[in-house]
DRENVOGU-204955 format. One record per residue: z negated, x, y negated of N, C-alpha, C, O in turn. Coordinates in steps of 0.2 Angstrom, whole numbers, plus 5000, padded with zeros to 4 digits. Last residue first. Layout:
REM residues N
ZXYZXYZXYZXY
...
This chain:
REM residues 439
493848984879494248964887493648974892493748974898
493548924864493348974868493548924874493548864874
494248944846494148904854493948954857493949014855
494749024835495148964837494948944845495448934849
493649094830493549044829494148994832494048934831
494649234835494049214826493949144826494049124820
495649204844495749244838495149224831495249214825
494949164862495249164853495349204850495249254853
494249204872495049234872495449194865496049184863
492849234882493049214874493649244872493749304872
492449184898492749234894492849204884493049154883
491349184910491449144905491849194899491449244896
490649204929490949224922491449184917491949154920
489249084930490149114932490349144928490349114923
487649134928488249074928488849124930488849184931
487249264924486749184926487049114928486749064929
487749414930487749354928487449294927487649264933
487949574934487549504937487449444930486949444926
488849684932488349664927488349584931488749544929
488849854939488749774941488549744936487949754935
489850014937489149974935489349914936489949904935
490250144944490550084942489750054940489250084942
490950314940490550274939490750204939491250184936
492150434948492050354946491450334946491250324952
491750574953492150524953492350484947492550514941
490250564953490550644953491250624952491450664948
489350474942489850484951490150534950490350544944
488150444934488450494934488950504940488750554943
486750424930486950394935487650394937487850354941
486250514920485750544926486250504930486350534936
486750484907487150544911486850554917487150604920
486750324905486450374904486950444908487450434912
487350214892487650244901487450304900487650344896
487250054890487050104888487150164895487050154901
488349934883488049954889487650034888487950064885
488649794873488749874874488049884878487449864878
489649684869489049694873489049754873489649774874
489849574853490049644858489649654863489149624861
489649394853489649454850489849514855490049504861
490649244857490149304856489949344854489949314848
490849104846490949164847490549224848490149254844
490148984840490248994847490649044850490749034856
489049014827489649024829489749014837489249044840
487749024823488348954823488848964825489248914824
487349144826487049094828487249024828487048984831
488349284830488249234823488049164827488549134831
488449444836488549364838487949314832487349324831
488349584833488949544830488849464832489249434830
487949644850487949654844488649614841489149594844
486649674861487049624859487249644853486849674850
486549784873486549754866486949714866487449714868
485649844888486149824885485949794876485349794874
485049964903484949934895485649884891486249914891
485249944920485449974914484949934907484649874907
484350014933484549974931484650004924484450054922
484750084951484350104943484850044938485450024939
484950104963484350054962484450034956484349974955
486750124968485950134966485550094964485850034962
487850094970487650124974487050154973486750194977
487850024953488350004961488050084963488050134959
486849984941487350044943487450044952487050074956
486649844932486449894936487049954939487649944939
486049724924486449764924486349834929485949874927
485549544923485349614926486049664923486649634922
486149444918485449424920485149504924484649514928
486849384903486849434909486249434911485749424907
487649244900487349254900486949334905486849324911
489449254894488949224899488449254900488649314901
490649294886490249234886489849204890489849144891
491349414881490749404886490449354884490049364879
492049494870491949434873491849374879492149324881
492249664877492049614871492349554875492649554880
490949784882491449714882491549674878491149644876
490749944879490749904878491249864880491849874880
489750114883490350064884490249994880489649984878
488650234874488850164876489750144878490250164875
488350364885488150324879488550274880488850264885
489750444896488850434894488850404887489250424884
490850494908490450424903489850444902489450454907
491550574914491050584913490750534907490550544901
492950474924492750534920491950514918491650464920
492850284923493250364924493150414919493150414913
492050144927491950204921492350274922491950314921
492349994930492550064932492250094926492350074921
491049844930491749894927491449974931490950004933
491049704940491049754940491349804934491949804934
490249544936490749584934490749664935490349694931
489649414946489649484946490249524941490749524944
490249284948489449284945489149364943488649374941
491149234954491449264949490649254946490649224940
491249234969490849184964490849194959490449144956
491949344970492349294974491849244969492149204965
491749474958491549454964491749374963491649344958
493049574949492549514948492249514956492449554960
493349734941493449684946492849624945492349634941
494249844931493949794930493949764937494449754939
494549994920494949934927494049894927493549904925
494350024904494450014910494549954915494549894914
493849934893494249994891494150044897493950094896
493949764890493649814894493949884893494549864892
494749674885493849654885493549704887492949704885
495949714886495649704877494949684878494549674874
496749634899496749694896496449664890496449604889
495649494909496249534906496249604902495649624901
494449584921494549564917495249554913495549614913
495049594940494749594933495049564928495549534928
495349524955495749584950495149564944494849514945
494149494966494749474965494849524958494449564957
493649594983493449564975493949534974494349524978
493449624996493249564994493349544988493349484987
493049784987493449764995492949674995492349674994
492449844977493249844977493449804983493949774983
491149844974491549834969492249834970492549824965
490549874985490449814984490849774980490849714980
490950014988491449954992491249884988491649844987
490450114984490550074977490950004981491149964978
490050224994489550194989489850134985489450084984
491250205001490650185004490050165000489750115000
492450254991492150164994491850164998492150125003
492050394991491850354986491850274986491450234982
492150435004491250445001491350384997491050334997
493550405005492950375008492250365006491850315007
493950514996494050434993493450404996492950384993
493550595004493350604998493250524996492750494994
494450575013493850585017493450565009493050515008
495850585011495350545013494750525013494450475012
495750735004495950654999495350605003494850585001
495650785015495150815012495150745007494650705006
496950785022496050755026495550745022495050715024
497650845011497650765015497150725016496850675014
497550965018497250925007497150855007496850815004
497551005028496950975027496850955018496350935015
498750905035498750955031498250935029498050875027
498650845054498750825045498550875042498150905045
499650875068499050885063499150865057499750865054
500850855074500450805075499750805072499350765073
501950945074501450945078500950865080500850835086
502450935062502850895064502450895074502550855079
501150855052501550915053501950875059501950815061
500950685041500850735049501250785049501850775047
500650635026501250655031501050685035500850735032
499850475022500050505024500450565027500850535031
500050365007500250405012500050475015500050525011
499250215002499350295000499450315008499250295013
499450074994499450095003499750185002500250205001
498249974986498450034986498750054994498350064999
498349794979498049854986498649904984499149894982
497949714964498349704971498149774974497749804970
497349664953497249624958497849654963498249604965
496949754945497549724942497749674948498349664949
496049824950495849794944496349734944496249684942
496649914959496249844963495949804957495649744958
497549984953497749954957497349874958497549814958
496250044947496950034942497249974946497349924943
495750134956495450064953495850034950495649974949
496750204962496550144967496350104963496450044963
496750304952497550264952497250194957497450134956
495650364953495550314947496350264947496550214943
495850394964495250354965495350304959495250244958
496750494963496950444969496550394966496850334966
496150574955496850564952496950484957497250434955
495050644961494750614956495650564952495650524947
495650704970495250664975495150584968495150524969
497450764966496350764967496150684971496450624973
498850774974498350734969497650754971497450754976
499750924976499350864979499050824976498850864971
500950994977500950964970500450904973500650854973
501551074985500851094986500751044980500151054977
502851074995502651034992502151054990501851024995
503051145006503251185001503051144996503051174991
503151105017502651125017502751175008502351225006
503250915021503550955017502951025014502451015010
503050755028502750835028503250875024503750845025
503650615018503550665025503350725024503550745019
503650595005503350545010503350575016502850565021
503050714991503450684997503050635002502450635003
502050734981502750714980503250684985503650644984
500450674988500950744984501450714980501350664976
500250554991499450594989499950674985499750704981
501350414987501250474991500450524987500350514981
501150244989501050294985500950354988500450354992
501350084982501350134989501450184985501650194980
500449934979500750004977500650044983500250034987
500749784984500249854986500749884982501349874981
500249584979500649654978500349714982499749704983
500249424978500149474981500649534980501249534979
500849354967500349334970500149384973499649404969
501549414955501749414960500849384962500349404959
501449484940501349414940501449394950501349334950
500649634938501149584940500849534941500249524942
500149674922499849664928500249604932500249544930
501049824916500449764914500449724922500849734927
501549934923501249964915500749894915500149894915
501349984939501549934933501049944928500449954929
501550164943501250084943501350054938501350084932
502650234955502650184948501950144947501950094950
502650194970502650254969502350264961501850294960
503250044971503350114972502950174968503250194963
502649874974502949924970502850014970502250034969
503049764985502949844984503149884979503649914980
502449584987502949644982502549714985501949714986
502649474999502049544995502749554993503249554996
503049415011502549375008502149415001501549404998
505049405011504249425012503849375010503949315009
506149355010506049335014505249365016505049365022
506949424998506749375000506349315003506249265001
507449565005507849495002507749435003508049395006
506549615011506749575016507049525013507049465015
505349675006505949715007506449665014506549685019
504049615003504549595001505249635003505749595002
503049625021503349655014503749615011503949565014
502149495030502949535028502949565021502849525016
501149455043501449455036501949505034501949555037
500749355058500849415055501249405046501549355044
500249215061500049265057500149335055499749365051
501449235073501149185067501049195061501349205056
502149305083501449315080501349275073501349315068
503249245089502849295093502149325089501749355091
503749175076503749145083503249185086502749155088
503849285069503449215067503249195071502549175072
504949355070504349385069503649345071503149365073
506049245069505849275076505249315076504949325082
505949215055505749165060505549185066505049165069
506349335050505649315047505449255052504849245054
507649335055507149385054506349375055505849405059
507949235049508149245055507549275057507049255060
508149255035507849205037507549225045506949225046
509049365036508349385035508049325037507549335040
510349415040509949355042509549365041509349385047
511049525033510449525036510049485042509649505046
511849425027512349475030511449505036511349495042
510949365017511549325023511649375030511549355035
510549445011509949415016510349385020510249385026
511549595009511149525006510749505012510649545017
511049765010511549715012511049645010510449635009
510349865006511049885007511749825009512349835009
509149835002509749844996510349845000510749824997
508249845013508749785014509249805008509849775009
507549955015508349995016508649925015509249925015
506049925026506349965020507149955023507349945029
504549805028505449825030505549875023505249875018
503349795038503549835031504349885031504549935032
502349685045503049715045503049745037502949725031
500549675050500949675044501549705048501449745052
500249655063499949615058500349625052500349575048
501349685077501049695072500549655066500849595065
501449705092501249645088501049665083500449645082
502149785101501449795095500949745092500349745091
502749725111502449775112501949785108501349805111
503749615101503349605108503049655111502949625116
504149675091503649635089503249615097502649615098
504849805095504149815093503649755092503049755091
505849725103505249775105504649795102504149815105
506449655092506049625096505349665101504849645102
506949765083506449725082505949685086505349675086
507849805094507349835092506849795090506349775094
508749675094508249695100507749745101507349755106
509049675080508749625085508349645088507649635088
509849795082509249785076508649745077508149755076
510949765090510449805093509749815088509249835091
511549645083511049635090510749685094510449675099
512149705073511449645071511149645079510549635080
512849775077512449825075511549775075510949785076
513849675081513449745087512949755085512549755088
514149615071513649585074513449625078512949615080
514949725063514449705061513949685066513349705066
515949705073515649775075514849765070514349795071
516349585069516149575076515949665078515749675084
516749605055516349575058515849575064515249565064
517649675046517449695054516849695058516549725062
517849645035518449675038518349695044518749725048
516549655030516949595028517449585033517649525036
515649765033515649685035516149655036516349625041
516849905031516549835028516649785030517149745031
516550045037516850005038516549955033515949955032
516050195034516350175040516850125041517350135044
516050275018515850175023516350195030516950205030
515250365007515750355011515550295015514950275015
514350424998515050414996515750385002516350375002
513350415006512950394999513750374998513950314998
513450415022513350455015513350405010513550355012
513450295030513350375031513150395028512550415029
513750115033513650165030513450225035513250215041
513849995044514250035041514250105036514750145036
513250045063513050035054513750055049514150105050
513850085073513950025071513849995063514149955060
513150215077513950215075514350125073514850105071
511850245068511850185074512750195072513050175066
511250325057511450365065511750305067512250335070
510650235047511250285047511450325051511950365050
509950085048510250145053510550205052510850225057
509149965039509650025040509550085044509150135042
507649935041508249875043508949915044509349905049
506550025046507050035043507749975045508049985050
504649985048505349985052506149985046506249935042
503050005048503549995045504149995048504050045052
501649925053502349945056502949945050503149885047
500049915056500649905052501149925056501049945061
498649815062499149865064499849845057500049795054
497049865054497549815057498249845056498449875051
495649935063495949915055496649885058496849885064
494549925072494349865067494949885062495049845057
494350045081494250065073494349995070494249995064
495149995090494550015091494250015085493649975084
496649995083495949925086495449945086495049915082
496650135082496450075075496250005078495849965076
497150145096496650185092496350145086495750135086
498250065099497450065102497050085098496650045095
498950115090498850065088498350055093497850025090
499150255095498850245088498850175087498650165081
499750245108498950255107498650255099498050265098
501050175104500650135107499850175108499350135109
501750295096501550225095500850165097500450135094
502450395103501650405099501550335096501050345092
503050415120502750355115502150375111501550375113
503650575124502950515125503350475119503750495114
504150685122504450635126503750605128503550605134
504150805112503750755111503650715119503150715122
505550885112505050885115504450865116504050885120
506650735110506350765108505750795112505350755115
507250625117507750685111507450715108507750735103
506650525122507250535125507450605123507850645126
505550515112505450495119505950535125505850555130
506150505101505450535100505450555110505350615112
507750415099507050405101506650475101507050515100
509450325098508750405098508050375096507850325093
510050225109509950275104509150325104508650355107
510250105119510550185120510650215113511150235111
508450025120509150035120509450095118509150135115
507150035123507650015129508350035125508750045129
506250145115506550105115507250085120507750125121
504750225116505250215121505750135121505650095125
504550255098504150225105504750235110505250265108
505050295088504550335090504050315096503550335099
506950335085506150285086505650315088505750365092
507850365073507350415078506650365080506150365077
508550335062508750295068508350335074508550325080
508450355048508850405051508950375060509350405063
507650275043508650275041508750325044509350335042
506450295055506550295049507350265047507650235051
505150185062505950215064506150215057506150165054
504050175063504350145069504950205069505150235074
502850245052503550215052503750225060503550275063
501250115051501650185054502150175054502350115054
499850085041500650065043500850135044500850185040
498349995042498650065042499450065044499650045049
496849945035497549935037497849995036497750045032
495749965029495749925033496449895038496549855042
494950125022495750085022495650025029495350045034
493950225022493950155019494650105019494650045016
494050335027494450325020494250255017494350245011
493750315041493250355035493450335027493050325023
494650275047494150215044493850255040493650225035
495550375046495850315042495350275041495350235036
494950445054495150465048495350405044495250405038
495050355066494550395064494250405057493750395055
496550385068496050325066495450345062495350335056
496450535070496950495066496650455063496450455057
495850535083495650575076496050545070495750525066
496650475091495950435089495750485083495550455079
498150535089497650465089497050445086496950425081
498450675089497750665092497650585089497150565086
499450805093499350735092498750705094498650715100
500050935095499350925092499350855091499050855086
501250915100500850925103499950935103499550935107
502350855092501850825093501350815098501050765100
503650935093503450915098502850885098502550885104
505050925085504650885086504150885093504250855097
506051015088505651055086504951005084504451025081
507350925092507251015095506551035095506351075100
507650875081507450855085507150885091506650865095
508350965070507650975070507350915078506750925080
509550935071509251005075508551005076508251035081
509850835060509850825070509450885072508950875075
510350925052509650875051509450865058508950885061
511350985057510851015054510350965054509750995055
512250885057512150915062511350935061510950905064
512150845043511950785046511750825055511350805058
511850975031512050915035511850875039511250855038
510750935015510950975020511450915025511550855024
511150855005510850915004510750965011510651025010
511750705006512150785007511850865005512150915003
511150605007511450634999511750695001511950724996
510950585019511250545018511750565009512250555007
510050715023510650705023511150655021511750665023
508850675015509250745016509750725017510150715012
508550545019508950545014509350615012509850625009
507750565031508250525031508850545024509450555024
506450645022506550595026507250555027507350515022
506750795016506650725014506650675021507050705025
506250915025506550895021506450835021505950805025
505451005034505050995028505650975023505751005018
505951045047506051085042505851075035505851115031
505050925052505150985057505351055051505051105051
504850805047504350845048504550915049504150955046
506050755052506150765046505550815043505650845037
505550675063506050735064505950785056505950845056
504050595058504650585061504750665061504350705060
503050505049503050535054503550525057503750475059
501950425037502750465038502850515041502850565038
500850305033500950365040501550375042501850355047
499650235023500450245026500550305029500250355027
498350115023498550205024499250195026499450165031
497750035010497950045020498050125018497950165014
496349915003496749995005497049995012496849975018
496349775001496149824994496649884996497149914993
495949675007495849745011495749795006495349845005
496049555003495249585002495349645006494849675007
497449525006497049514998496349544997496149564991
497349525019497749575013497349565007497049605004
496749415021496349465024496549515020496249565018
497349315016496649325013496549405017496049445015
498849285020498849315016497949365014497849425012
498449145027498449225031498449275028498049315031
498249065015497849085020497749155024497349205025
499449075009498949095007498249095012497849135011
500649015013500449075018499849095016499549135019
501148905008501048905015500748985017500749005022
501048944994500448884998500348885003499848875006
502249004992501549034992500848994994500349024995
503648975000503148954996502448984998502249005004
505049084998504349085004503649035000503249064998
505849084987505949074994505349064999505449035005
505049164977505349084976505849054982506049004981
504349274979504149214977504349134976504049084975
505349344986504949314991504449254990504249204994
506149444980506449354980505849294984505949234986
505749574972505649544980505749454976505449424972
506149704968506249654966506249594973506749584977
504949824964505449804969505449724967505049684966
504449854947504049814952504849804956505349774953
504150034937504649964940504249924946503949954950
503950144932503450084929503750014934503549954934
505250224934504550214931504350154929504750124925
506150164946506150184939505350184940505050164944
506050194965506150144959505950184952505550234952
506650224980506250264976506550204968507150194966
506350174997506750164989506550194981506150164978
506050295008505750255005506150244998506350294995
């Protein structure tokens, strides 16, 4: 993964090079999905080191890193159980690492290069059974693919302070690498036909050097409705802020927050800093409220088992999603900041406003500038109705008053309660400054 600074958003020029109107229809499932599960699985799980970066940054030597090939067994790998757990979480898509920067492919590549099939005790294709299991659960197929391959002899870089050659000095060698890369991407594309491509590593070369436009065209030639993340030097469809949630709502048409459950993407037994279900749920609600998705990472062990802490987070997230799905999936991002002190979403017909209440909220919560008549207010996941009171409305002024909603202790969810404000007409908000107009 590419680490970003706090609050940063990866710089996808996709918004300028790809016409949003041309992809709006095929992006609809992604916009409705809200939740995906990332899976980082590779030989780096054997010793629990940072995936690929550990040898690139020289925290361990490359030969030591590659010795992990011997310990990657996948002996307890059960793709059906993985898919069932992903389904239980509420996720609508899953993104699997087909190959990380270390160059180890998880499918039987025809290229003369590293794979778990040829070079590890696993000795089998790990992708085909997972994608088939995901299909059975109705979960979209996502494929992470590293454009860079630090193990390939024709790739220019090996460690951060060295270079095998410069592309401009040996274009034939670079062309050999591009042929190899094209061949592996074509294998993934033709064999698995991903609904979503999640590229990584584009920062090391320009769009022209990657031939990014060709990569996009080749993918769409096989599967025209495939979508591509923004890490393709401007030829992707959506953006991918990483780990750190944007402070203000991103201006991109579509975006996805990718995040780990603890501090590492891959399995690391020494990393016990697991996020709690409450923390994950509140982060998820924030992402959805701001019009985005969350791609939550799990990191299986080298034998294919998933740590219990990660299983628990997915199960608890799933329980919460099952109860509150009406307010999450197939909704729109919520009100602008200032109207409500918490996340919110809006139904597609704009006639229901959903308010998310983190923590143990009781007493009154307030909505500012709600210029729509309320039909009823109810607790999502139950049949309980709530009362409300309008304060400060002046009969001769078009400015709406403040809407106070009483939250009794009995409605509290274990993690985050959600209330639905059903409106008589589509949502209308006052956005003025004390008599300067109504929008």
